[in-house]
N, C-alpha and C positions, 0 to 999 in steps of 0.2 A: 405546514406544508399542506400543499393541493392533492387532494385525491379524486378520484373520479366517481360518480356516485354508481356507475355501472357495478363495479369492484369494490365497494365500501369494507375497508377492513374491518375484523372484527375487534370491538372495543372491552378492553380491561375494566371489569366492574369496579375494580378496587382502587381505579386512579379516574381523578378529576379530567373531565373533559370539555373543551369550548370547541363546538360546532357551529360554524357559519356557512352560509352559503353565498357565494361569489352571483352576482346580479350581472354586472358590467365592467366592461374596462371602456372608459369613455376619455377622450382627451378633451380636456375644459378647453374649446374654442367658441367665438360668438356663432360661429356657423352651425355648432352642435349643441345649441341652444335647447332647442325642442326635444332632441334625444335622451339630453342631459337630465330636464324634468320629467321627462316620462320615466328613466330607469329610476330616478330618486322616486318617484311615486308608486313604482312598483315596488321600490326597497321597502319603503314605509308599509305598503300593507303586507308585505310576506314577513317582515320584520317586527311587526307589532309597535309599529310606534319609534322604531329604534333603527338608525343606520350609522354603518362605520364605513369611512374614506379613507383608504389609505394612498397617500402620495409621497410617491419616492420612500422614504424610511420612515415617514412620519403617518401615524394612527389617530384619527379622531372619531369621536364618538357623538351623536346627536340625537336629540329625544324629542318628540313630540310632546310628550306627556310629563317625560321626568327630567326637567333642565332647570338651570338657573336663572332667574331672572334679569339679575345682574350681570352676569359674566358671560352667560349663554351655554356655559358647560353641560353637555347632556352627561345622565347616567343611566346604566342598565336595569333592567326590571330584576327587582330586588330575589334575592334566591337565599334559601336557607344556607347554603355554602359560605356564603357571603359573610355569616356571621359567626363562622368557625375558624379560629387560629390554626386548625390541622389541616385547612383546604388550602391550595394556593390562590384559591380566587378570595378568601377573607384575610389571610395572614398579612403581617406588615412586611413587606419585600426587603426590608432591611434585617432583620432578624429572625425572619424566616417563622413567626409566630410564638417565639420563646420568650420574648419580652427583654431580653439578655442579648448583649453582646461580649463574646468571648474577649478575654484581656490578650491572648494569645491568636496567632493566624491561625487558621485551620483550610486544609486544602481539601478534605472529603467531601464526598458526596451529600446531598441535604439530608438524607435519613440516618448517616452516620454524625451528622451535626447536632440534628434532634436530638440523638440519644447521648451526649455527651453529658458529665457531669457541670451543672452551670454555676455550683457555688462560686466560683471566682469570677462570674461575667459582673458586667455592670448593666444599671437599665439602659434601653436601647432608646438613641437620641431622638429617633423619628416618632417613635407611639408612645414613649415616656414611660414603657413597659406594661403598656395595656394591650399587646400583642396583636391588633388589628391593625387594616389600614385605613386611610381616613375617612373613606366612602361610607365603610362599615360603622365606623364611631359616629358619622354624622346622623344616624338615624336614632332616633329616640321614641320612647313610650314613656308616657308620662312624667317627662322631662329629664330621663335619663337614658345614656346609651347603655350598650350590654356588659362594657367594660366595667362600670359603674356598678350597675346591678352585679354582677359575677363578684365583686368586690366586697358585697356585704355578706354578714353571716346568713346562716338558712333560718333563725331566729329574725333577724330585720326585715329579710324578704318577704317572710309571710306576714309580717305587720304590713310592709308596703303593699304587696297584693291586695291584702285584705281590707287597707283603705283605699284602693284604687276605683274612682269612679268614673263611669264611661258613657260616651255620647250615644245615643239611638244608633247612631252610624256606626259606631266604636264597637257597640255590643254583639251587631252582627257578625263582626270579622273576629273579635278577640274573645268573647263569651265562654265558648268552649273551651277554650285553649287555658284560659284563665282558671276557669273551675280545675282543671287538670292540674294545672302549676301548684295550685291553692292546696290542693288534696296531695301531691307528690311532698310539697314542705311539710305538711303535715304529718305524713308519715317517719319522714325524717326527724321531727321532732319528738315522736314518740319513741324514738330509739337512742335518743340521749344526744343527737348531733349537731344541735342549734347553734353551738359556737362555729362551727367550720363555715368556710367561706366558699363558695359555687367555685372558686378560681385556685383553691387549693389542689396542688398536684397530687397526683397519684402515690407517687414514691414515698411522700412524707406522711402518708396514712399509716397509724399503728393496725397491726393487724385484726384486733377488736373494730378499731373505726371501718375499717375496709369491707369486712364480715357484717355491720349493723347497718350499711350501706348497701349492701346486697339482700340484706331482710327486709329493709325499706321498700325496696322494689317489689316483694314478693306480697306485701300489705295488701296494694292494691288491684291484684290480680284476681281476687277472689275464687281461686282455685280450691278444689275440693279434693280429701284423697290423698294428698301429696305428705312425703316422709322426708322432713326437712333436718338436715344433721348440721349441728352447730359445734363448733369448738373454742369453747369460754368466750362466750360472747360480751361479758362483763369487763374485761379486760379493758382499761382505762376510765372505766366509770365510777362517778362519785356516787355514794349510796343513797343520796339523794335520787337519783336517775335511773338507780337500780330497780327501784319500783316502777318506773315507766317502760321499762324494758321486760319486765316480768308481765306486766299486762299486756303489752305488745306480743308475748308468747304466747299466752293465756288466750288471744284472741284470735290466734292462729288456731289452734286448738278447736275452738267454740265452732271453727268452720268445717270441721270434719278433716283436719289433717293431723299426723304425728309428728311431734318433735321429739327427736334425740340429742339431747344437750351433752358434752362434755363440760364438766364444772366443777370448781373448787369453791365458788361464792358459796357461803351459808345460806342467805337469802333465798338463793335460787334453788338450791337442794329441797331446803324446806319447804318450796311452793311445788316440788316435784309429784307428780301422781303415784309415781313408780320410781325407787333407785335400785340400779344397780353398783355394788361398791366391790371394785377389784384389787386385789391386794394377792395377801397381806403386807409384802413390801414393795421393791421396786427392782426393775431390773431382772433378774434370774430371780429371784424371793418374789416376784408377783405374777401376775397373768392368770391368776386364780379368780373365780366369784364369790366372796368370802361372804356376801350377804344380797339381798336382793329383797324388794316388797317397800311396803308403806315405810313412813319415817318413823312410826313406831315399832314394826319389825325389825327395822334398821339399827335402832338405840336399845332393841332388847337382845341383840346379837352381840355377845363379849368378842368373838373375833374379827368385827368390823371395828376398825380405828376409827373410821368416819363417823359409824353410829354414837361410838363411845364419846367423841370429842363433841357431839351436837348433844348429849345427854349431859354431859358433863364439862362444858366451855373453859376452854384455859383461864384461870383466875387472873385479875389485872387488879392492881391498887389505885390506878390513875394518878399515881404521884412520880416524880422525878426519881429515876435510879441514883442519879449523882445531882443534890440539889441545887439550884439557881437559886443564888439572892443578889442584894447590891452589890456585893462584891464580887461577883464573876465577872472575869474579865470576856468583853464581848466584840464580836464583829460587826460593824453596823455600817451597813447600807443607806447612804442619804438620796432620796429622791431620784430613784432609776427612773429612766426616761426610755425605754425601750417598747414597742408594741403597745399594749392596752395597758401597763403599769402606770399607776397613779401618784404622785409624790407622796413622800411618808417616810417614816422611819424602820428600816428592816432590821430587828437584832438577832444576831446569833449567839448564842452563850458559847465561849469557845471549850473545848475537851466536853465536850455533851452531845447529844443524837437529838437533832432538831427533824420535826419532820413537817414539810411544806404541804399544807392542804387547800382545797377547795374545789368547786365544783369543776367542770370540764371547761375549759378556755378562760378560767380565772386570771390565768397570770403565773402559774406556778414554773413552769420550763422557760417563761420567758425570762424571770427573775432568777433561776438556780443556773440555769446553763446558759442564759443569754446575758447577765448581766455580771450575777457573782462570780461565775466561772472566770470569763475572761479580764473581769477587772481586778481581781485579786492575784490572778497570774502575771498580768502587765505590771502592779506595783510592784510583785516579787522579784520577776525580772529585771526592772530597771530601779530597785530599789529607793525608789523614790513614792511618795504620796499617788494616787491613781487621778489623773489628769486626762479626762475623754468625754465623748458623749453618750455614754451608757448611763451615768448617774452625776450626781453633783460632788459626791465625795465617798471614800471609802475609809473608814478608821478601825483601827485594832487588828490590823494585819500585820503587824511588823514584829509578831510573834511567831507567825505562821513561816515554815521554811518550805514548803511546796503545798500546791492545791492539785488536784486530781482528780477525773469525773471516770469513775468506774461505771461506764457505758453498755451497751449491748451488742457493741460491733465484736465481729470474729475474732478470736483469740490467734488465729491462722488462716490462710486460706489456702493451703496445700494438705493434701493428705499425711502428709508427712509429720504435721503440725499435731499434737496432742495433749492433754491436760498435764501426762508426767513430764514433758519438755517445757512446757510453758510455765508450770510452778516450779519447777526445777529440781526436783526429785531424782528426774532421768539419771541425771551424772552421778547420783549416788548407786542407783542401780547397777550401773555399767560399771563403778568401782568396785562393788561386790560381785560380781561375774571375775571380774580381772583378777581379783584375788582369790578364785578357787584353785584347786590344784591341778584341774584338767587345762585351767587356759595358761596356768604357769609353764605346763610341761610342753604346750604348742605355742609358747611365746606372744600369747596375745595381751595386748593391754588393755586399757578402757576404750579407745577409739576402736577398737575390734566390734564393740557391740553398740555402736550407732549404726540408726538405718539411714541417718541424712549422708553420710561419705563412707568413704573407707572400703575394706576388702571384706568386711562381715555382714553387709547389707546382700538382700537377694539381687543379682546381676539383672532378672529377668523385671520385675517391676518397682527396681530402683530404690527398695525400702519402702513403698506406699503399702505393699500389703494387697494391691488389688488392681486391676486393667479397666480401662475404659474401652468397651465394645460400640463401634458406630453402628448404629440400627438406622437404615435408611427410610425414611420417611417417618421415624418414630425417635422420640429421646433416645439420647444414648445411655447404656445400660452399664453400669460397673459390678463387676464380677471379681472374686477372689482370685488373687494369683496361683494358677496351677503349679507352679515350680515350686514356693515355699507354703502352699495351704495357706496363705494370708497372715502367714507369721513374721513376714517382714526381711527374715534375716538367710542366708545361706546355710545349706546342709551340716557344714564344718561347724560353724557359730553355733547352730542349734543345738549340737551335740554336746556343748558345754553345759553342765547342770548345776543347779544351785538348790538344795531341798527337792531333787529330784525333779525339778522342772526347767525349760528352758527360759531365756529371756523372752522369746516371742510368747511363749505360755504365760509370763508374767505380765506380759502387755494384754493379754488377754482378759485378765482377773478383773472382776470388778472390785471396788472400792473397799466395800464390807467386806469381801473375802479379802483384800489383801492386807485388811487391817490387822487380824492375827497373823497373818504370813508374816509381815516386818515387823511385829511388836517387841522385837529386841533390836531394833534401829530406831533410836528416839527421832533423829531427824525425819524420815520417811515417815514414820508412825504418826509425827505431829501434823505433817501436812496431811495424811489420810484421813486423818481425825476430823480435821477441820474441812476435809471436803463433805464427809457426812454430816456433819455440824450444821452444815449451810444446805442438806436436802440432795447432795450429789452422790449419793452412796451406792446406785445404780450404774454411775457410767464406769466403763472400764478404762483401765491406766492410759490403752494405747488407741482409745476412740479419736475418731479421725475429725479434726477442729470443724471441717466443713458440714459435719452431720449434727453439731451442736445448734441448740436455739440460743434466742438472743440472751434469755435469762439465764440459760445454763452457763454461757459463755461470761456473762456478769459476775455471777457468783464464783466462777473459776478466778475472775481478777481478783475478788474480793479475798478469797484464800490465800492467794499471792501477795496482797499486801500484808495481811496479817501472818504468813509467815514471816516475811522480811521486820516486820515489827517484834515478833516473839525472839527472833533470832538475833536481834538487838542485846536482849536478855538485860533490858534495864527500863524503869521508869524514864518516859521521855518528857522533854519539857510542854508544859500544856500549850496544846493546840499546834503540835509541829508541823501535823499535815491535815489538811481540809480535805474529805472525800467528800464527792456528789454523787447519788446514785438517784436514779428514776424508776420507779417504780419496780425495785427489786424482787417483790414477791409475784411476779406476774408466773405464771405456772405453777405455783407452791400450793400442795397440800395443807391444811390447816395445821398440821401436825409440826412441818416442815417450816411454817414461818413463825414460829416460837423459836426455832431452833436458830434461824436467821436473825432475828434479832437481839437473841443472847450474842451472836456473833457481830454484830454491829457495837454492842453495849463492850464487849472485850476491845475495839478498837477506841473508845471515848474511856475506857479503863486506864489505855497505855497512854492516855495525854494527846489523844487525837480527836479531832473535831468532824463529826458526820451531819450531811444534809442531805436528808430523803425526802422525794417527791413521793407520795404514796397516799392511796385510796384504803387500804386496807385497817380497817377501824382495829384489828389487833396490833399492831404497829403503832397505829398514832395512840391507844391507848398506854404504850409503854414509852413514849416520848419523854424525853428530859424537858422538850421545851416545842411549843407547836406554834408555826405562823399561818393563819388561816387567812386565805386570800379571796376576795368575791366584790360585793355580794353574790353577782351572778357572773356568766361567761360573757366575754368578748369588751363590747365596750362599755357594759355595766360592770366590768369585773375592775382587776389588777389593784385593788386598794386593801390595807391590812384590814382585817375587819375585827381580828382578834388575835394577841398573843401572849403566851404564858405556858403554864403545864396542863393536864389534859382536865384538871378539875376546873381551872378558871375558863376555859375555851367550852365547856360543858354548861357553864351559866351564861354563855352569851346566846343571841337568837340566831346565830348565822344556821347555814346549812349544815356543816360541820358538827356544830355544836349541839344542834339538834339532834342528829344522827349519833353522835357521841354518847349523849345523854339517855336517849332510848337503846342502844349497845348496852351502856352499862345497866338501865334498868332491866333487862332482859336476862341479861350476867349476874342478876343477884346482888350488885354493888349498893351501898347502902350508906355512900361516903357525902 
């Protein structure tokens, strides 16, 4: 639109703006030739060599400095926004900078469109998924455009920019910027993120990766006197990269900064100058400082579980709990083809615990969740050998009945979903209350004690136990329901008691307390016992699902599967179910890792096959079989560099083998 310069509107600082100055409106005729030339010269002067001409509905750009000598097409002055797919100046006009086209029609505005889930989209045909418009993609540095550079890993980029040689003219322009780029890439490498590509989307990053990216941003700041707080920065790191991260943390303290790190990783704890151990248990049994001081102080404190485990580490035999030999049936994947995976034979013994290891970016998730899971699932659904683009072949899957990824997605999206309902023992609790004398006198059946539907739930919060209060200019706040006090049920339902507790009070009990309460009810007790075994004893039975972490949700799913398996009350056929888990030890204390490993072995003892992606050496040491991928991350990874039990892998020269051998030596193993 055209506006007057006398009353120029206020511009939003967060929007893109293109401001152009109209110079003249001239009718192109022979008699107006001199006027036309004069206005063109004036426009070139004011536009710094650039002229836009509008004729009817057609707009053309001409440049005296940036134009193609062949076709005569002109280009505007290069602007940083031209190289951003978040800016209308740079994005591909077809896909709006997403690189994908939805498979369904969408009629919302651009901001809604850009926040959609693009998992069902297809590559944009206009930009081939590179997100930018042709002008941006035509600009090159050292022979590559910005999309090609963004597709490189940080390790590859560091090598690329380190080898760039500039002419004297180019050095004047790029030398300072190049030094800054090399420095920032170095910081990202130091925190173990060399396998990430620059184009990696933020939602796909793990919490640990996002945290380490922010940490890398602080390394170049040279700030002093800053207190940094980090929550488990080692999540997702291979033991080799732990050392790099610890050195990075130490460099921050050497500059005069303070670091407060919440961590379960043994190496990081041992490097600490001062340790605060909180416990002694979890949930209501925790919250106390049970020990503080140096590592020596902590190990001398008998009340500190952490200190005692550091003093007397969990013993390992580094042998298969269920032996694997030549007669063991195997699930074999031949020549996987996804991402950086290299041709090879991937063998998974059936009825065993297999751990997939390797440095970050070595192809572990690509194999387990990108190839193994969908290929086996397709073969089982179609009841025919796998044929598809993911791999050459899958063999041995015919003995499996199903495959299941026990992932970290939420177990429910509403406050009414909770561990008791998801695992399934809530129905048993409802039947117990329906069987009480009070319930029978009032004519209440089991449906009365459901907070999802029926007459028994609180009518104010509709069984949620809480209400959301909208806060103007602030995030919404959740508060307990005033009517039921957060107990989810109405007063008449809460008046029914069993062992002097209402059903609302029972849902507020943590698992550890509920174990003794339900010891005479085997089915409920078994489920609660399994929850305790996987380190979830601190959760309440009615804890709202949206408040659970990804790791907690994953372990609840694991308990649910084990409850089903035990309920069958029979030794199942070898390899009936294939379970796939991705780093289930995230957020677990050393004491709970052992419990979780025992639970996974229980699944294999019932004849199931468990495949786990893991960096935790305590889990790796307990594996029946290890598939080690590498040797590095990115294009330098994706190959099977070692397969076998822990002792076999320890003898290899791989990063995992070396770390496992050092771990065994530190723990006094002399096998």
